[in-house]
C-alpha positions in Angstrom: 0.0 0.0 0.0 1.5 3.3 -1.1 2.1 6.0 1.5 2.7 9.7 1.3 4.7 11.4 -1.4 7.7 13.5 -0.4 11.0 14.5 -1.9 12.9 11.7 -3.6 16.7 11.5 -3.2 18.7 12.5 -6.2 21.8 10.5 -5.4 22.0 7.0 -3.8 24.6 6.3 -1.2 26.9 3.3 -1.8 27.1 0.5 0.7 30.4 -1.1 1.4 30.1 -4.9 2.1 32.5 -6.2 4.6 32.3 -10.0 4.5 35.7 -10.8 6.2 36.9 -12.5 3.0 40.5 -13.1 2.1 42.0 -10.7 -0.4 41.0 -11.2 -3.9 37.8 -13.2 -3.2 34.8 -12.0 -5.1 31.6 -11.1 -3.2 28.3 -12.1 -4.8 25.1 -10.3 -4.0 23.3 -12.2 -1.3 19.7 -12.9 -2.1 18.4 -15.2 0.6 18.6 -16.3 4.2 21.4 -18.9 3.5 23.7 -16.3 1.9 26.2 -14.2 3.9 24.6 -11.2 5.6 25.5 -7.6 4.6 27.8 -5.8 7.1 28.6 -2.1 7.5 32.0 -1.6 9.2 32.4 1.5 11.4 33.5 4.6 9.5 36.4 6.3 11.2 36.9 5.4 14.8 34.9 2.4 16.0 32.8 3.0 19.2 32.8 -0.7 20.1 29.0 -1.1 19.7 27.2 -3.5 17.5 23.8 -3.1 15.9 21.8 -6.0 14.4 18.9 -5.5 11.9 16.3 -8.2 11.7 15.6 -9.6 8.2 13.9 -12.9 9.3 10.3 -11.8 9.5 9.3 -10.6 6.0 11.0 -7.2 6.2 11.1 -7.1 2.4 7.5 -8.2 1.7 5.3 -6.0 -0.5 6.6 -2.5 -1.0 8.9 -2.8 2.0 12.6 -3.0 1.6 13.8 -2.5 5.1 17.4 -3.8 4.8 20.7 -1.9 5.4 21.8 -2.3 1.8 18.4 -1.2 0.4 15.6 1.0 1.7 17.2 1.4 5.2 20.7 2.1 3.8 20.7 5.8 4.9 20.0 4.7 8.5 22.6 2.0 8.4 25.2 4.3 6.9 24.5 7.0 9.5 25.0 4.5 12.3 28.3 3.3 10.7 29.3 6.9 10.4 29.1 7.2 14.2 31.3 4.2 14.7 28.8 1.4 15.0 29.3 -2.1 13.5 26.0 -2.8 11.7 24.9 -6.2 10.4 21.8 -7.8 9.0 20.3 -10.9 10.7 19.3 -13.3 8.0 18.1 -16.8 8.7 15.2 -19.1 7.8 14.5 -20.2 11.4 13.3 -18.5 14.6 15.5 -16.0 16.3 17.2 -17.2 19.5 19.0 -15.5 22.3 22.3 -16.7 20.8 21.5 -14.6 17.7 21.2 -11.5 19.8 23.5 -11.8 22.7 26.6 -10.3 21.2 24.9 -7.2 20.0 24.1 -4.0 21.8 20.9 -3.1 19.9 18.5 -5.2 17.9 16.5 -3.2 15.3 13.3 -4.8 14.1 11.8 -3.1 11.1 8.1 -3.9 10.4 8.0 -7.6 11.1 5.2 -9.2 9.1 5.5 -12.7 10.3 4.3 -13.3 13.9 6.8 -14.0 16.6 6.8 -17.5 18.1 6.6 -17.6 21.9 10.2 -18.8 21.9 11.2 -15.7 20.0 9.4 -13.5 22.4 11.2 -15.2 25.3 14.5 -14.8 23.6 13.9 -11.1 23.1 12.7 -10.6 26.7 15.8 -12.4 28.0 18.0 -10.3 25.8 16.6 -7.1 27.2 16.6 -8.2 30.8 20.2 -9.1 30.4 21.1 -5.6 29.2 20.3 -5.6 25.4 18.1 -3.1 23.7 15.4 -3.5 21.0 14.1 -0.8 18.6 10.7 -1.7 17.1 9.8 0.1 13.9 6.0 -0.3 13.3 3.5 1.2 10.9 -0.2 2.0 10.6 -2.8 -0.7 11.3 -3.4 -3.1 8.3 0.0 -2.5 6.8 -0.1 -6.2 6.0 2.6 -6.3 3.4 2.6 -10.1 2.7 -1.2 -10.5 3.1 -1.0 -13.0 5.9 -3.5 -10.9 8.1 -0.7 -9.8 10.5 0.8 -6.4 10.4 3.8 -5.2 12.3 1.9 -3.5 15.1 0.1 -6.8 15.8 3.3 -8.8 15.6 5.0 -6.5 18.1 2.0 -6.3 20.5 1.7 -10.1 20.5 -1.9 -10.5 19.2 -3.9 -10.0 16.1 -6.9 -7.7 16.2 -10.1 -9.8 16.3 -8.2 -13.1 16.5 -7.2 -13.4 20.2 -8.6 -16.9 20.5 -7.0 -18.1 17.2 -4.0 -16.4 15.7 -4.5 -18.3 12.5 -8.2 -17.2 12.1 -9.3 -17.2 8.5 -6.2 -19.0 7.2 -6.3 -22.1 5.0 -5.2 -25.4 6.5 -1.9 -25.1 4.6 -1.3 -21.6 6.0 -2.2 -22.5 9.6 -0.1 -25.6 9.5 2.9 -23.9 8.0 6.2 -23.6 9.9 5.7 -19.8 10.2 2.5 -20.3 12.3 3.8 -23.0 14.6 4.5 -21.8 18.2 2.4 -18.6 17.8 0.1 -17.7 20.7 -1.9 -14.6 21.6 -0.7 -12.4 24.4 -0.4 -8.7 25.4 3.4 -9.2 25.2 4.6 -5.7 24.5 2.4 -4.1 27.1 3.0 -6.7 29.8 6.8 -6.5 29.5 7.5 -3.0 28.3 4.5 -0.9 29.5 3.3 0.2 26.0 1.0 -1.1 23.3 0.9 0.1 19.7 -2.6 1.4 18.9 -4.4 0.1 15.8 -5.1 3.6 14.6 -3.9 5.0 11.2 -3.1 8.8 11.1 -2.4 10.4 7.7 0.4 12.8 6.8 1.1 14.6 10.0 4.0 16.5 11.6 5.1 16.3 15.2 3.4 18.5 17.7 5.0 18.1 21.2 8.6 17.1 21.3 9.6 16.3 24.9 12.6 18.4 26.0 16.0 16.9 25.9 16.2 17.0 29.7 13.1 14.7 29.9 14.2 12.4 27.0 17.7 11.3 28.1 19.1 13.6 25.5 17.4 11.8 22.6 15.5 14.8 21.3 18.4 17.2 21.5 18.3 19.4 18.4 15.2 17.7 17.1 12.7 20.3 15.8 10.3 18.3 13.7 9.5 14.6 13.0 7.2 13.4 10.2 4.6 10.7 9.7 3.2 9.5 6.4 0.4 7.1 7.5 1.3 5.6 10.9 0.2 4.7 14.3 0.7 6.0 17.8 1.5 4.2 21.1 -0.5 3.8 24.2 1.4 4.1 27.5 0.0 1.4 29.7 2.6 1.4 32.5 4.4 4.8 33.0 7.0 3.2 35.3 8.2 1.2 32.2 7.5 3.5 29.2 7.5 7.2 28.3 6.6 9.1 25.2 9.2 11.5 23.7 7.5 12.6 20.4 3.8 13.3 19.9 2.0 14.3 16.7 -0.1 17.4 16.1 -3.7 17.5 17.1 -5.6 16.3 14.0 -8.6 14.5 12.7 -6.8 13.5 9.4 -6.8 9.8 9.2 -5.0 7.8 6.5 -7.2 7.5 3.5 -7.4 3.7 3.7 -8.0 3.5 7.5 -10.4 0.6 8.3 -12.0 2.5 11.2 -12.0 6.2 12.3 -8.2 6.2 12.1 -7.7 8.8 14.7 -8.8 7.7 18.2 -8.3 10.7 20.5 -8.0 13.8 18.2 -4.2 13.5 17.8 -1.8 15.3 20.1 -0.7 14.0 23.4 -4.1 12.3 24.0 -3.5 10.1 20.9 -0.4 8.7 22.6 3.2 9.1 21.6 4.5 8.6 18.1 7.9 7.6 19.6 8.2 6.0 23.0 11.0 4.5 25.1 11.0 1.9 27.8 13.0 0.1 30.4 12.9 -3.5 31.6 15.5 -4.7 34.1 18.9 -3.9 32.6 17.8 -3.3 29.1 15.8 -0.8 27.0 13.3 -0.6 24.2 12.0 2.0 21.8 9.1 2.1 19.4 8.2 4.3 16.5 4.8 4.1 14.8 5.8 4.5 11.2 8.6 3.3 8.9 8.4 6.4 6.7 10.9 8.4 8.7 13.4 5.6 8.5 13.3 4.7 4.8 15.2 6.1 1.8 14.7 5.8 -1.9 17.1 3.0 -2.8 15.2 -0.3 -2.6 17.3 -3.4 -3.4 14.8 -6.1 -4.2 11.7 -6.7 -6.4 8.3 -7.6 -4.9 8.2 -11.2 -3.7 4.5 -11.5 -4.7 4.6 -10.1 -8.2 8.2 -9.5 -9.2 7.3 -5.8 -9.7 9.6 -2.9 -8.7 9.3 -1.1 -5.4 9.1 2.7 -4.7 10.4 3.9 -1.4 10.9 7.5 -0.3 13.5 9.7 1.4 12.1 9.9 4.9 15.4 9.6 6.8 16.6 13.0 5.4 13.2 14.7 5.9 12.9 17.2 8.8 14.9 16.0 11.9 14.0 12.3 11.4 17.6 11.1 10.9 18.9 13.0 13.9 16.2 11.5 16.2 16.7 8.0 15.0 20.5 8.0 15.4 20.2 9.6 18.9 17.6 7.1 19.8 20.1 4.3 19.0 22.8 6.1 20.9 20.6 6.0 24.0 19.7 2.3 23.4 23.3 1.3 23.1 24.3 2.6 26.5 23.8 0.2 29.3 22.3 1.8 32.5 21.7 0.1 35.9 18.2 1.6 36.7 15.5 -0.9 36.1 12.4 1.3 36.0 11.7 4.9 35.0 10.5 5.9 38.4 14.1 5.3 39.6 15.4 8.2 37.5 15.8 11.4 39.5 14.0 14.4 38.0 12.2 12.4 35.3 8.5 13.3 34.9 6.5 10.2 34.3 3.7 10.0 31.8 0.0 9.5 32.4 -1.4 6.2 31.1 -3.1 6.7 27.7 -6.9 6.7 27.7 -8.1 3.8 25.5 -11.2 3.1 23.6 -13.4 0.1 24.3 -12.5 -1.4 20.9 -8.8 -1.6 22.0 -9.3 -4.4 24.5 -7.0 -7.2 23.2 -9.3 -10.1 24.1 -12.5 -8.6 22.8 -11.3 -6.7 19.8 -12.9 -7.3 16.4 -11.8 -7.0 12.8 -13.3 -3.9 11.2 -13.0 -5.4 7.7 -12.3 -8.8 6.1 -8.6 -9.8 6.0 -6.3 -9.8 4.2 -7.0 -6.3 2.8 -6.6 -7.7 -0.8 -6.3 -11.2 -2.4 -2.8 -12.5 -2.9 -1.6 -12.9 -6.5 -2.2 -16.3 -8.0 0.4 -18.8 -6.8 1.9 -16.5 -4.1 2.1 -18.1 -0.7 3.6 -15.8 2.0 4.8 -18.8 4.0 6.5 -20.6 1.1 9.4 -18.8 -0.4 9.6 -21.2 -3.3 6.6 -19.2 -4.7 8.5 -15.8 -4.5 9.3 -14.1 -7.8 12.7 -13.7 -9.2 14.6 -10.7 -7.9 12.9 -10.8 -4.5 14.7 -11.6 -1.2 14.6 -15.4 -0.7 14.0 -16.3 -4.3 17.5 -17.4 -5.3 18.3 -19.6 -2.3 14.9 -21.2 -1.8 13.3 -21.6 -5.2 14.9 -24.9 -6.1 12.3 -27.6 -6.2 12.6 -30.8 -4.0 14.6 -33.6 -5.5 12.9 -36.9 -6.2 14.9 -40.1 -5.8 18.3 -40.9 -4.3 21.0 -38.2 -4.1 24.7 -38.8 -4.8 26.8 -35.7 -4.3 30.5 -36.1 -5.4 31.5 -32.5 -4.8 33.2 -32.5 -8.2 31.2 -29.5 -9.6 30.9 -26.0 -8.2 33.5 -23.5 -6.9 34.0 -22.5 -3.3 37.5 -21.3 -2.5 37.0 -19.5 0.9 35.7 -20.5 4.3 33.2 -17.6 4.3 29.6 -18.8 4.6 27.9 -18.9 1.2 25.7 -21.0 -1.0 27.3 -23.1 -3.8 25.6 -25.0 -6.7 26.7 -28.6 -6.7 25.7 -31.5 -8.9 22.8 -32.4 -6.6 21.6 -28.8 -6.1 22.3 -25.8 -3.9 24.2 -26.3 -0.6 25.4 -23.8 2.0 29.0 -24.1 3.1 29.7 -22.3 6.4 33.4 -22.3 7.5 33.8 -24.7 4.6 35.1 -24.9 1.1 35.7 -27.3 -1.9 39.2 -28.5 -1.5 41.5 -29.7 -4.2 44.9 -29.7 -2.5 47.1 -32.8 -2.2 46.3 -32.8 1.5 42.6 -32.9 0.8 41.3 -36.5 1.2 39.1 -37.1 -1.9 37.8 -39.6 -4.3 38.4 -37.7 -7.5 39.6 -34.1 -7.9 37.7 -32.4 -5.0 36.0 -32.9 -1.7 34.2 -30.8 0.9 36.6 -29.4 3.5 34.9 -28.3 6.7 36.7 -26.5 9.5 35.6 -26.6 13.2 33.2 -25.1 14.0 31.5 -25.3 10.6 28.9 -27.1 8.5 27.6 -27.9 5.1 23.9 -28.4 4.4 21.4 -28.9 1.6 19.2 -26.0 0.6 16.6 -28.4 -0.9 14.5 -31.4 0.3 14.6 -34.9 -1.0 11.0 -36.2 -1.4 10.2 -39.7 -0.5 12.4 -39.7 2.6 15.6 -41.6 3.3 16.5 -45.0 4.8 20.2 -44.3 5.2 22.9 -41.7 4.4 26.4 -42.8 3.4 29.3 -40.4 3.4 33.1 -40.8 3.1 35.1 -38.8 5.7 38.7 -38.3 6.7 40.9 -35.8 8.5 42.4 -33.1 6.3 46.2 -33.4 6.1 47.5 -34.2 9.5 44.8 -32.4 11.4 43.4 -34.0 14.6 40.7 -33.2 17.2 37.7 -32.6 15.0 34.4 -34.6 15.3 31.3 -34.6 13.2 27.6 -35.5 13.2 24.7 -35.7 10.8 21.5 -33.7 11.3 18.2 -33.7 9.4 15.5 -31.1 8.9 11.8 -31.8 8.1 10.7 -28.1 7.9 12.9 -26.7 5.2 15.9 -26.0 7.4 14.2 -24.0 10.1 15.3 -26.5 12.8 17.7 -29.5 12.8 17.9 -32.6 14.8 20.8 -35.1 15.3 20.8 -38.4 13.4 23.1 -41.2 14.7 26.2 -40.5 16.8 29.1 -38.2 16.9 31.9 -39.5 14.7 35.7 -39.1 14.5 37.8 -39.5 11.4 41.1 -41.2 10.5 43.7 -40.1 8.0 42.1 -42.2 5.2 38.7 -41.9 3.6 36.3 -44.2 5.3 32.6 -44.7 4.5 30.1 -44.2 7.3 26.6 -45.5 6.9 23.9 -43.8 9.1 20.4 -45.2 9.5 17.7 -42.5 9.0 14.4 -44.3 8.3 12.6 -41.1 7.5 9.5 -41.2 5.2 8.9 -37.4 4.9 10.6 -34.9 2.7 14.0 -34.3 4.3 17.3 -32.4 4.0 20.6 -33.0 5.7 23.5 -31.1 7.4 27.0 -32.2 8.4 28.2 -30.4 11.5 31.9 -30.3 12.4 33.0 -29.6 16.0 36.0 -30.2 18.2 39.4 -28.5 18.2 38.9 -25.0 16.7 40.3 -24.8 13.2 40.8 -28.5 12.8 39.5 -29.7 9.4 37.7 -32.7 8.0 37.1 -33.8 4.4 33.8 -35.3 3.2 33.1 -37.0 -0.2 30.5 -39.1 -2.0 27.5 -38.1 0.1 24.7 -40.5 -0.8 21.1 -40.6 0.3 19.6 -44.0 0.0 15.8 -44.3 -0.3 
């Protein structure tokens, strides 16, 4: 759904990819969750802080392109310009605490796939341990992948009018998809962070009240105006946990496609803050009710539903938007020991926002049928194999399942560095992580090449084998004179979202030896070889065979 028009940028900034590759290694454009994630290295002096941007919850669906090398590149480069290390989180499975724990701030632009309860717990544990999260929401019904969930609902923890059934209205295939497993309704954002994103939809509005710097931890210093181009506001539900710092003007101007009155309390302070901050235990959170102030006019991908081009706008450079956003991250990145806002001397607490009866999570209703429009023929938001060429996820996931036995000899394809990347082999697309295709005299191989995997590393299939598998056979040996590495086989029945061990943990000798592992799996399956043990120790694998 198109939002307000404002000045387009005349020149596009360039993104420098830093993939930690050896000199002379070419970097290919990453197009899916199994490809190496974009990184922005600190410009000038590094400040020692690390920022992670989520791209695991449909952040590129529809017209959105909220990635640091696309429609959020201005924001990413501004953070790198202040010395931050900035990276994209890209994966096909749920986020875990391990994904977040080494980062100071986790930025979540418009998530359009609901969080699993395990993901909510991971984020809560991350914040309670001292991490910070920045939620970037949008107006109600900004459902970019037509799955009936918009980002405000995802962040809040419940879908409007679907409290008793998060998959309400979905087909059996949708409801049983991996994306919808482990999803449960709760008032998660409010319960834990003292705020709830309202399901309103204001139109093109400028800021009214901007809280003074002395009452915003310095976040609003020098900020004179902030813009909204169809967005939502935030209800403060617990003033000891949350506080508004930017409010919009008083207005009755709703977004033109609002499904209800759009404006709930006449705008202004009564409507609730447009930007709010919060504290829980040792960590912090922030929420903004629109992605327009964050985006720029350099989208990277095509639309996953249709393959059409995207149009994004220069919101980051409009008014004081960019200054506010960077200063917000500056505050989030600083760890502070107070655990609630009422512990801060001299800080004036907010009043709780007055809510309408229609805003009760458990009794809310859908004002209109969902999704807001029918998906294009053949498009399934939960199945990236239906995505169009040029969209995020297409290249690494569009390969159809293989029918029949697989025999991978590792003789085709090129992979000369240990950096994580996908490689096309004779059997299909595989991901090599801390692994390469070795052809040295010290590589143990049956032919000219074999897979060389370094601890800790892995190689895994990006495709399923239909019809299951009775056994897996693979030849293995230590690389050169290396010792101390072990390996195991894992399987996935959900497209690589989760993996489970098969068989035992194995060690290797100096000569290629065939290992036969019983699987007895009847469903579509893919496999991974995981190498552990002495860090840097290497193993070779060859003639990987799936027997049906």
